[in-house]
C-alpha positions in Angstrom: -57.8 56.7 -84.8 -55.2 54.5 -83.5 -51.7 54.5 -82.6 -49.6 52.2 -85.0 -48.9 49.7 -82.1 -52.6 49.1 -82.0 -53.0 48.5 -85.3 -50.5 46.7 -85.9 -48.7 44.9 -89.1 -50.1 42.4 -90.9 -46.8 40.5 -92.9 -48.9 38.5 -95.9 -46.0 38.6 -98.3 -43.1 37.6 -95.5 -45.7 34.6 -94.7 -46.9 33.3 -97.7 -44.2 34.3 -100.4 -41.0 33.4 -98.0 -39.6 31.7 -101.2 -38.8 35.4 -102.3 -37.7 37.6 -99.9 -35.2 37.7 -97.6 -35.7 39.3 -93.6 -33.7 41.9 -92.6 -34.1 45.1 -90.3 -32.7 48.9 -91.3 -30.4 50.1 -90.4 -30.7 52.2 -87.2 -30.5 56.2 -87.7 -30.2 57.9 -84.8 -30.4 61.6 -85.0 -33.4 61.7 -87.8 -35.8 64.1 -88.1 -39.2 64.1 -90.3 -39.0 66.9 -92.6 -42.4 66.3 -94.4 -45.3 64.7 -93.2 -48.4 63.3 -95.0 -51.3 63.9 -92.2 -54.2 62.9 -95.0 -52.7 59.7 -96.1 -51.7 58.0 -92.4 -56.1 58.9 -91.9 -56.6 56.6 -94.6 -54.3 54.2 -92.9 -56.1 54.6 -89.4 -52.7 56.4 -87.9 -53.5 59.3 -85.9 -51.8 62.8 -86.0 -50.4 63.0 -82.9 -48.9 59.7 -83.6 -47.0 61.4 -87.0 -45.6 64.0 -84.7 -44.3 61.9 -82.2 -40.8 60.6 -81.0 -42.1 56.9 -81.8 -43.1 57.7 -84.6 -39.5 58.8 -86.1 -38.1 55.8 -83.9 -40.4 53.2 -86.1 -39.4 55.0 -89.4 -36.1 56.2 -88.6 -34.8 52.2 -87.9 -34.2 52.7 -84.3 -37.5 50.7 -83.3 -38.8 47.2 -85.2 -42.1 46.4 -83.8 -42.6 42.7 -82.4 -45.8 42.6 -85.0 -43.3 43.7 -87.8 -41.7 41.2 -90.3 -39.1 43.3 -92.2 -38.0 42.1 -95.4 -36.5 42.8 -98.2 -38.2 41.4 -101.7 -36.5 39.3 -104.5 -37.3 40.3 -108.5 -35.6 40.3 -111.7 -36.0 42.9 -114.6 -35.4 43.7 -117.9 -33.4 46.9 -117.7 -33.2 48.8 -120.9 -34.0 45.3 -122.6 -31.0 43.9 -120.8 -32.2 41.1 -118.4 -31.0 41.0 -115.0 -32.0 38.0 -113.2 -30.8 38.7 -109.7 -32.0 41.9 -108.1 -34.5 43.0 -105.5 -34.6 45.1 -102.7 -30.8 46.8 -102.6 -32.1 50.0 -100.5 -35.5 49.3 -99.3 -37.4 47.4 -96.5 -40.8 46.1 -96.1 -42.2 46.4 -92.7 -45.3 45.0 -93.5 -49.1 46.1 -94.4 -51.5 47.8 -92.5 -55.4 48.0 -93.7 -53.9 45.8 -96.9 -51.2 48.7 -97.8 -47.6 48.1 -98.4 -45.2 50.2 -95.3 -42.0 50.2 -96.8 -38.8 52.0 -95.6 -36.8 53.6 -99.0 -33.4 54.0 -98.1 -33.2 52.1 -94.7 -29.7 50.2 -95.2 -28.3 47.1 -96.6 -30.4 44.1 -97.3 -29.4 41.2 -98.8 -29.8 42.1 -102.5 -27.9 45.6 -101.8 -24.8 44.2 -103.6 -21.4 46.9 -103.1 -24.3 49.3 -102.1 -24.8 51.1 -99.0 -28.7 50.4 -99.2 -28.9 54.3 -98.5 -30.4 57.2 -100.2 -29.9 60.8 -100.4 -32.1 63.1 -99.3 -32.6 64.8 -102.1 -34.9 61.9 -104.2 -36.7 61.2 -101.2 -37.9 64.8 -101.1 -38.5 64.5 -104.9 -40.7 61.2 -104.5 -42.4 62.7 -101.9 -43.9 65.6 -103.8 -44.2 63.7 -107.3 -46.3 60.7 -105.9 -48.5 63.1 -103.9 -48.8 65.3 -107.0 -49.9 62.2 -108.7 -52.4 61.1 -106.3 -53.9 64.4 -106.5 -54.6 64.5 -110.3 -56.0 60.6 -109.7 -53.3 58.7 -111.4 -52.5 55.2 -109.1 -49.2 55.4 -107.6 -47.2 54.8 -104.7 -47.8 57.2 -102.4 -45.2 58.6 -99.1 -46.0 58.9 -96.0 -43.1 60.3 -94.4 -39.4 62.1 -95.6 -36.7 61.6 -93.3 -33.5 63.7 -93.0 -31.2 61.0 -91.2 -28.4 63.3 -90.5 -26.1 61.2 -91.9 -24.5 61.8 -95.0 -24.3 59.3 -98.1 -21.9 59.6 -100.3 -22.5 59.7 -104.4 -20.3 61.9 -106.6 -20.3 63.7 -103.8 -20.9 63.9 -100.2 -24.6 64.3 -99.5 -27.4 64.5 -96.8 -29.1 61.1 -96.8 -32.9 60.1 -96.7 -35.1 57.5 -95.6 -38.8 58.0 -97.6 -41.8 55.7 -96.1 -43.6 54.8 -98.7 -47.0 53.2 -99.1 -48.5 51.0 -101.8 -50.8 48.9 -102.8 -48.1 46.3 -103.1 -44.5 46.2 -104.3 -45.4 43.1 -106.7 -43.7 43.8 -110.1 -43.8 42.3 -113.5 -39.6 41.3 -112.5 -41.1 39.6 -109.5 -42.7 37.4 -111.6 -39.8 36.9 -113.9 -37.8 36.1 -110.6 -40.2 33.4 -109.9 -40.0 32.4 -113.7 -36.4 31.9 -113.5 -35.4 31.0 -110.3 -38.4 29.1 -108.7 -40.7 28.0 -111.2 -42.9 26.1 -108.4 -43.8 29.3 -106.5 -45.5 30.7 -110.1 -49.0 29.3 -108.9 -48.4 30.5 -105.1 -47.0 33.9 -106.3 -50.2 34.4 -108.9 -52.6 33.0 -106.5 -51.3 35.7 -103.8 -51.8 38.2 -106.7 -55.6 37.5 -107.1 -56.4 37.6 -103.7 -54.8 40.7 -103.2 -55.5 43.0 -106.3 -57.4 41.0 -108.2 -60.5 39.0 -106.0 -62.7 38.6 -108.4 -61.1 36.5 -110.4 -60.6 34.0 -107.9 -63.5 31.8 -109.5 -62.9 32.0 -113.1 -62.5 29.4 -115.7 -58.5 30.0 -116.2 -57.9 32.8 -113.9 -54.2 33.0 -114.7 -55.1 34.5 -118.1 -57.9 36.5 -116.8 -55.1 37.6 -114.4 -53.0 38.6 -117.1 -55.8 40.5 -119.1 -56.5 42.2 -115.8 -53.0 43.5 -115.6 -52.7 44.5 -118.9 -55.7 46.5 -118.7 -54.5 48.5 -115.4 -51.4 49.0 -116.8 -53.1 50.7 -120.5 -55.0 52.9 -117.9 -52.1 53.8 -116.2 -49.7 54.6 -119.2 -52.9 56.6 -120.5 -52.6 58.6 -117.3 -49.3 59.6 -117.8 -49.7 61.0 -121.1 -52.7 62.6 -119.9 -50.5 64.9 -118.0 -47.4 64.9 -120.2 -45.3 62.6 -117.1 -42.3 60.8 -118.6 -41.3 57.9 -116.0 -38.0 57.5 -117.4 -36.9 54.1 -116.4 -39.5 51.5 -117.8 -37.5 48.5 -116.5 -39.9 45.4 -115.9 -38.6 45.9 -112.3 -40.0 49.3 -112.4 -43.8 47.9 -113.6 -46.3 47.0 -110.2 -49.1 44.5 -111.6 -51.4 46.5 -108.8 -51.1 49.0 -111.9 -49.6 51.4 -109.7 -46.8 54.4 -110.3 -43.4 53.6 -109.2 -40.3 54.6 -109.0 -39.8 58.5 -109.3 -35.9 58.3 -109.5 -35.1 59.7 -113.3 -39.0 61.0 -114.2 -40.1 64.9 -115.4 -42.8 66.5 -117.0 -43.0 67.7 -119.8 -43.0 71.3 -120.7 -43.8 72.0 -124.6 -45.6 69.1 -126.5 -43.1 67.4 -127.8 -43.3 63.6 -128.1 -39.6 62.8 -128.7 -38.7 64.1 -125.3 -37.2 62.3 -122.5 -35.2 63.5 -119.6 -33.0 60.5 -118.1 -29.1 60.8 -118.3 -28.6 56.9 -118.5 -31.5 56.4 -121.1 -29.2 57.1 -123.9 -31.1 56.7 -127.1 -34.4 58.1 -125.8 -35.8 54.2 -125.5 -38.5 55.5 -122.4 -39.2 58.8 -124.3 -42.7 60.0 -123.9 -43.9 59.1 -127.0 -42.2 55.3 -126.8 -44.0 54.6 -123.1 -46.8 52.9 -124.9 -45.0 50.6 -127.0 -42.8 49.8 -123.8 -45.7 49.4 -122.1 -46.4 46.0 -124.7 -43.0 45.0 -124.1 -42.7 44.9 -120.5 -46.3 43.2 -121.0 -44.6 40.2 -123.3 -42.1 39.7 -120.9 -44.3 39.2 -118.2 -46.6 36.9 -120.7 -43.5 34.6 -120.8 -43.4 34.3 -117.2 -47.3 33.3 -117.2 -47.0 30.3 -119.7 -46.6 27.5 -117.1 -49.6 29.1 -115.8 -52.0 29.4 -118.5 -51.5 25.6 -119.9 -49.3 22.8 -119.9 -49.2 23.1 -123.3 -46.7 25.6 -124.5 -47.8 26.3 -127.4 -51.6 26.6 -126.6 -50.3 28.9 -123.4 -48.4 31.6 -125.9 -51.8 31.4 -128.4 -54.1 32.5 -125.7 -51.1 34.9 -124.1 -50.9 36.4 -127.5 -54.5 37.0 -127.9 -54.7 38.6 -124.9 -51.5 41.3 -125.4 -52.7 41.6 -128.7 -55.5 43.8 -127.1 -53.7 45.7 -124.9 -52.5 48.6 -127.4 -56.3 49.1 -128.4 -57.3 48.9 -125.0 -54.4 51.7 -124.0 -55.5 53.8 -127.0 -59.2 53.4 -126.0 -57.9 54.8 -122.5 -56.2 57.5 -124.2 -58.5 59.3 -126.2 -60.8 59.0 -123.1 -58.4 60.7 -121.3 -57.5 63.3 -123.9 -61.3 63.9 -124.3 -61.9 64.7 -120.6 -58.9 67.6 -121.0 -61.1 69.1 -123.5 -64.5 68.6 -121.6 -66.1 66.0 -123.1 -67.8 63.0 -122.1 -68.1 60.7 -125.6 -65.2 59.3 -127.8 -66.1 59.3 -131.3 -64.1 59.5 -134.5 -64.8 63.9 -134.4 -63.1 63.7 -130.9 -60.3 61.8 -131.9 -59.7 63.5 -135.0 -60.2 66.8 -132.9 -57.2 65.1 -130.2 -54.8 64.5 -133.2 -55.0 68.0 -134.8 -54.6 69.7 -131.3 -51.4 68.1 -130.5 -50.2 68.4 -134.4 -50.4 72.0 -133.4 -48.8 71.8 -130.4 -45.8 70.1 -131.5 -45.2 72.2 -134.5 -45.2 75.2 -132.7 -44.0 74.1 -129.6 -46.3 75.2 -127.2 -46.2 74.1 -123.6 -48.8 71.1 -123.1 -50.1 72.0 -119.7 -50.9 75.6 -120.1 -52.6 74.7 -123.5 -55.5 73.4 -121.8 -55.8 75.8 -119.2 -55.7 78.4 -121.6 -58.0 77.0 -123.5 -60.5 76.5 -120.9 -60.1 80.2 -120.2 -60.9 81.1 -124.1 -64.0 79.4 -123.6 -64.7 81.8 -120.2 -63.8 84.5 -122.2 -61.6 85.8 -119.4 -58.4 85.4 -122.0 -57.9 86.8 -125.3 -55.3 85.0 -127.8 -53.2 87.3 -127.6 -52.9 86.6 -123.9 -52.6 82.9 -123.9 -49.9 80.6 -125.1 -51.7 80.2 -128.7 -51.0 84.0 -129.5 -49.0 83.5 -133.3 -49.4 79.8 -133.3 -50.3 79.0 -136.7 -53.5 76.9 -137.4 -54.9 76.9 -133.6 -57.5 79.6 -135.3 -59.3 77.4 -137.9 -59.0 74.4 -134.8 -60.5 76.8 -132.3 -63.8 77.1 -134.8 -63.8 73.5 -135.3 -63.6 73.1 -131.7 -66.4 75.2 -130.9 -68.3 73.8 -133.7 -68.3 70.5 -132.3 -69.4 71.9 -129.2 -72.2 73.3 -130.4 -73.6 70.1 -132.5 -73.1 68.2 -128.9 -75.1 71.2 -127.4 -72.3 71.7 -124.5 -72.1 75.8 -123.5 -68.8 77.2 -123.7 -68.6 78.2 -120.1 -69.9 74.3 -119.0 -67.4 72.9 -121.1 -64.5 75.5 -119.5 -65.6 74.8 -115.8 -65.4 71.1 -116.8 -61.8 71.5 -118.6 -60.5 73.3 -115.2 -61.7 70.5 -112.7 -59.5 68.0 -115.1 -56.8 70.0 -115.8 -54.5 71.1 -113.2 -52.5 74.7 -113.4 -49.7 72.9 -110.7 -47.2 70.6 -111.7 -44.1 69.5 -110.3 -42.4 71.8 -112.5 -38.8 70.2 -113.2 -36.9 73.4 -112.6 -39.2 74.8 -109.7 -38.8 71.0 -107.6 -35.3 71.5 -108.1 -34.6 74.5 -107.2 -36.4 73.8 -104.1 -34.5 70.8 -103.5 -31.4 72.2 -103.7 -33.0 74.7 -101.3 -34.3 72.2 -99.0 -31.4 69.8 -98.7 -29.2 73.0 -97.4 -31.7 73.2 -94.9 -34.3 75.5 -96.2 -37.7 73.6 -96.4 -40.0 76.9 -97.3 -40.2 76.6 -100.9 -40.5 72.7 -101.1 -43.4 72.9 -98.6 -45.3 75.8 -100.3 -44.9 73.0 -103.7 -46.0 70.5 -101.7 -49.1 72.6 -100.7 -49.5 74.1 -104.2 -49.7 70.2 -105.6 -52.1 69.4 -102.9 -54.6 71.3 -104.8 -53.6 71.3 -108.6 -56.4 72.5 -110.1 -57.5 75.6 -107.8 -54.9 78.9 -108.9 -54.3 81.0 -106.2 -53.7 84.7 -106.7 -49.5 85.5 -106.1 -48.4 81.9 -108.0 -48.6 82.7 -111.0 -44.7 81.9 -111.6 -45.5 78.2 -110.3 -47.5 77.3 -113.7 -44.6 78.8 -115.8 -42.2 76.8 -117.7 -39.0 77.1 -117.2 -37.1 80.0 -119.2 -34.1 77.7 -119.8 -33.0 76.8 -123.1 -30.8 73.9 -122.0 -32.2 70.4 -121.4 -33.3 69.2 -118.1 -31.9 66.3 -117.5 -32.4 63.7 -114.8 -30.9 61.1 -112.7 -31.4 58.0 -111.1 -31.6 58.4 -106.8 -29.0 55.3 -106.5 
């Protein structure tokens, strides 16, 4: 391990895509303190533990010091927000310091940038802690995601609906290039489209560099990664909440944990965001919105694919038409794993569909249902001690499930162990995260530290923490708000 100074930043985005970014320095926060540190992620980046605990580290990530080998920038991008195109967006409160080991290191909430417009470029502490906890959970359950290196309390208040403590998140990503980045270049800098696409290929899809039509291949690869990502969201009951094109990364990682939440009882129509008035980004709509977003990416790709626009549209449409079937294939693979099954066939798909209908009709908790099903298989629980007590049609379904396992020559115990290794018992339950953040913002970090620790090993049940597996008892609909 080396210190960050010895590793040094690379600045490939700043140097190779300088036409679509602006240089700017983070605001200096002089009294900051690190509240959450991610030692395991630091190790992956080659940063040693002692450095993460050092004053030098705090100075860099609180904006007091800009290293000589860092070219801090704010990225430009456009975005379709709730279906409406906003051409002039960009990092209004985030600054990219550079890359370490080909990973972006970005400060979120680090002050004004050329894209801040009338905003202060800062972040409240609550959304910073929220993104740290949830993004790290997503990584723990193997969902592609941006990650959090540290959460910092700036000790300077910010003004939103009310005065509240400020924070900075050190975010790590394979890159921060969005569908909206391509939209921006297509709209403002069409001569830079090839440069951007070639950069994305080199950084994320190097296997495509020698493809016959590398740009149609790139579009297909991005469609594939988006399809895989959304299937993973659906498998854990994650509702992103703001699937605008500026929040969808071409690397296939989850980004922007502002208005996201997790489904308790299985309700495909559920949505949580206060600004999503009609449920555009509800749980069930996420696959369709993925296709909508990819269609906007396809529009930006037209000049890349062929000089003949009609021919390009045909080629891109053929690829786009495969995205939903690809998603469905990934979805059933994901769901079959949740049942401890290896292969997908029509019987398995029917089993999945019937199970989800039972959950929906009886308002059964999505996450607990899979854990309890595993316990039923291992004979650790009886039906009356599970979420399936008094659930209509479950007994018939369960009998069919057992028959399927028998036909596939799978033992109940083996399937149970497989299920427990794939279905988390701990997720960022909305009410628990909210309560922990409220306490942390007022200075008590005990609850959020505990949640962060539990979510590092979300598949392993720990005695004494049963309440952390349970949904909220409140009948009130949980509502999330954008962190800006």
